[in-house]
N, C-alpha and C positions, 0 to 999 in steps of 0.2 A: 724456579725450573723445580720440579718435583718429579726427579729424575726416577725413581722407582715405580710411582706410581705412572709415569711416563712410559715405564718400559712395560709393566703390566699392560697397561692401556693399547699398546701395539702390537703387542704380545696377542692379547683377546682379540684384536681384529682381523689379524693377519692367520689366525688360526680357524677362523668363522668362514674364510673364502675357500672356493675349490678353484683349481686351476683352470676348470672351464668358464667360471664367472668371469674371468680376465683374458680369455683368449689363450690359454694355454694347455697342453697337452696332459691329461689327466695320468699316464705312465704307469706301467704295471708294479714298480718298485717303493711305492709310496706308503710307509708305514706309519705317519702320523697324519692327522687330519690338517686343513687349509694349506697355504703356500709355504715352501723354503723361506726361509729369511734372504737368501741370494735370489728369488726370484722377486720378491718386495722390493729388494733393492734394485735390480734392473727396472722393475715397474716405475719406481720412482727417481730415477736417475742419479744414483747415489752408489758409494762404493759400498758392496758385503760387509767392510771390517767395520765403517762408519753403523750403517745399520745393526749391525750385531752389537756394538757397543749402546747404542740407544737402547736398544732393549734389555740391555744386560744393566742401565741405571748408571753408565761410564763415559757418555760422553757430555762434551761439552753441547750448550746448548745451540740447538740447532737454527738457521737463519729462516725468514717466512719463505723464502723461494724453497728449499729444503720443506718445509712442512706443507708447502701446499703440493711439491710430487708425493710427499709420503699420504696426503689426505685422497689424491687421486689414484695412487698404486692402490690403496687399502679400499676403494669405491665407499670413505665416510660421506655421510650426511653432513647436511649443515651443521647442525646440532653436534654431532661427532667431532666436527672439524673445529667448531667455538670450543668443545673441550679439549681438544688437542691442543690450541693455542693457550689457553688456561694452564694446564699441566705444563706446556715448554716455557712458562713463563712469557710469553710474548701478547699476552691479553691485555687491555689498559687494569689498570690497578685500580681493586676495589678498596672501600674502607677493611679495617681488620675486623669489625664485628658486623653481623647483619644487623639490619634496623627491626624494630619493634612496634616503635611509633606510626601509628595512621593519621595520613594526613585530616585537619578538620573536615576538607570539603567531601573526602570519603566519608567519611562517619556520616555527615547529613545526609548522603546522599541513599546511606542504605536506609533510612528511614523512610525516606520520600518513594520508594520503589514499591507499588503497588502492586499485589498479590505475589510478591518473588521472594522466596527465601535466600538472603544473600549475608556471607560473611568474608573477610578478609583472614588470608592465611598466610604467616611470614614465610620465609625461604626453606626452612625446616617442619612446616605443616604444623604449626602452632596457631589455633586460633585466636586473632587477635581481638578484632570485632565483628558484631552480627547484628541481625534486626530481630523483632519480635517473631517473625514467622519462622527463621531458621531455627530459633531454640526450639518452637513448639515442633517443628519438623523432627529435628535432631536431638537436642537438650538444650537444658538451661545452660549453658556456659558460667553463668555469674559466680555460683560459689568454688568452683574449681580453679584451683590453681594450674599455674601456667606448664605443669610437667602434664597433668590431667588434661588439657584443652589440645595437646598434639595427638593429632589426627595419626601420625605415620605410628609412634608409642602403640595408640590404641590399636589400632590394627594388628600389629604383630604381637604386641604383649598382655592385652588386655582380652577378657573373655570370648572363647571361641565357641561356637554351637552350630550347626546346622539349622538350627529355629531363629536363629537370633546373632546374624554376623554384625559386624559395626551397623548400628544405628538400622540394621534389617535392610541394609543394601542389597540389591542383586548381582554387583559385579566387585565383589571383596577380594577377589585376586586379581582383577586388573588395577583395583586401586592399590594392592600390593608391589604392583611388577612399576606403576606408576609412580609411586613412593619412593623405593628405592634407586629410581633412575634420575629424578629430581634431585633426592639426597647425594649422590654422587657426584652431580655436577656443583652443586652446593657447597660441598666439601671441597672442592676443588678452587671455587673462589673465596672462601674463607677458612685456607686449612690451619691458622691459629686461633681460632674462633673458640673459646671452650665449650659453649653449649650446642656448636656442631659438631665439634668431634667426640665430646661426651655421650649424645646422642646416638651418634654412629654406632662408636663401641657398645653402648648399652643394648642396641639393636641388634648387635653382631653375637654378643655374648649370649645375651636372651632369647633369640631366635634362630633356631636352623633355619628355617626359611628364609629369612634373611640374608642371615649368612650365604646361603646356596645362590642367591639372587644377585647378592653384593658380586661375589666373585665373577659374575658373567661382565662385568666392567660396561654392563648397557647404560647410554645417557638417553637415547632419543624416545621419547614416550610419543604415544598416541593420544590423541584427543579422544576424551571423553564425549560424547554427545548427546547421551541420555543415561537416564538412572533410574532405578526403580527402587523405591522406599519400602518394604511391610509397616505398615505403622502398625500399633497396637489397639489405636482407637479409629482411625477411618478407614484401615485396609491398605491395599497396594495404592499407590503414586508415583507414576511415572513424569518423568520431569525431564525437560531440554537443560543442560548442562551448558553454561558458559562462562569462560573465563578468561579473564581481563588482567592483562600483567601488569602491575604498577613498576614499572621499570626502575624510577629513580629511587624506590627504596627497597627494593627487590622482593616486592609480595604479591599477592593478586587475590583480585577479587572475583569471588564464586557464586553466579547466579543460578537459581533453581526455579524455572518458571514450567507453565504449562498452557496449550493452545486454549484460548478462550473458548469456553462451552462446553468441555471434553470433562468426563468424569475425573479424571486428576486436577483441573482445574477449579472444580467443584469441594473437592477434598481437601484442596489448599485452602480455600475460601472458609471451608467448615473450621478448619486448624487456625486459621486467622482469628474466627471467634473464640473459640476453644482458649488459644493460646496454652501456655506451657503446663497445663494442669492438663489436657489431654491424654497424660498416661506415656510422655515418648520414652524411648528406650534409656534405662542409665545402666553404662556398665564399670561403675567404679571399684 
């Protein structure tokens, strides 16, 4: 049970709610945003004293029934409820370290996918495996160190210009939000993994934007359905984004494809021929 993080998470979720969101009158004397602690406690069917101690990091581990009441009172999403259980220590225990080894069947699949840029990321956004088209669209990851293959590190600490954000993507801001949300849930699952804690500390110290987003305690990530790359060799390529969770290793298989016959499909086909010599972005 991570008492301090649990308390901070509860406080952040309580403060984002308005009284009218839960059927309470707002009243004229509210000096701070969000619900009052006593209101959250009533809605969760627990004592105000116990709820206050939870937010202050002084309470013992809450039961599943208490957590269910709090999740309902604070209108938590499914992802936020899962995160609540992880912080409270009532979720299934994971291994101490996140996994970086990719299943051989997934490695083989990467090479068999036609006209699709595909790669596998770890729980901390390290690119673990990729096919040739992904290398042509983004960059050749082979000569890079694991640290330089980390997309979260690159998007927050790498070079940033309006002309060339990370690989020329159109949704760099949305990806930064997504990365922060996923890293927060990853840290809750692997609180003693030095690679996880070290990355979060590095990003908090090195990026004001990351630190600002981190303090929001958001964990629910909206899916990214499309993405546009501005590639220096073939121009704009708009792709459909599909992300498949490889749950047993806490990894993700990311697929970028385009509708057959579209200009973007033709651009991907050209990249497939040109390969990594096409002049993709390099931001080392």
